[in-house]
C-alpha positions, 0 to 999 in steps of 0.5 A: 781315196775315200779317206781323203774326203772323210772328217771326224767331226767328233774328234775336232769338236768333242773333248776326248778328256773333262772340261773340268779336269783341262781347267784345272790343268790349265790353271795349275800350270799358268799359276805354277809358271808365273810364280816361277817366272816371277820370282827369276831374276830379271838379268837381261835388263829389259831385253829378251835375250837367248836364255830368256827365249829357250826358258819360254820355248822349254816352258811351253813345251813342258806345259803343252803336256802337262796342260793338255795330256794329249788332246786333240780337239779344238775344243779342248784347245780353246778351253786351255786358251780361255784358262789361260787368258782368265788367269791372266786378266784375273791376276792383272784385274786383282793387281789393278783393284788391290795395290798389295797384290800388285806388289807381288805381281810386279816387284818395285823398282830396285835401286842399283845406283845411289849418289854415284855408287853402285849397289852391289848387293842388288846387282848381285841379287839380279846378277848384273855385272858392272859392265852390264849396268854401265852399257845401260848407261852409256845408251841412256847418254850418261858417260860417268857413273858419278853423274848418276843420282839414282838408277832403278832396275824397273819390273819390266828390266829395264833401267831407269836413271835420273841425274844430278843434273836432271831438271825438275819439271814444274806443272803450272798452278791450276785455278780451282774453281770455288763452289761460289765460282761455279754459280 
């Protein structure tokens, strides 16, 4: 009966392994997983498919043991979460501040269709079949490939389409006040 009400505060809050080791483990696993995911093809075209979900779940399971090595305290979990948040924020901040780094973080749009013709080597590189591409075109209201001027696969896996009959929007000219007009 005594065990029901006993709380081991030390096991809850005091880390069982070095805080520095937790930070190093979390950093290495985060950067390794980021690198692997960055260079995998964006095959699912902007949707979370079952294979993507499976990869995420398996990565999470594998990464948990690599990051924490059987941690038990809340403090250890908080340190690992903080480490992951730190790296996520740092990479996004670097991408914002350094345009060259942004190109590393997010791959540039990939041209899939040009002037009504599929670019087969780009489709093959991303493992996209002709049927999958046509399905995405139809979902965006394009019936015929010949109507597509450009189709790009964006960094998030979505497809953006520019058709031949797309209207170019014009921005009304704004009058810019000269310094003499401000006085």
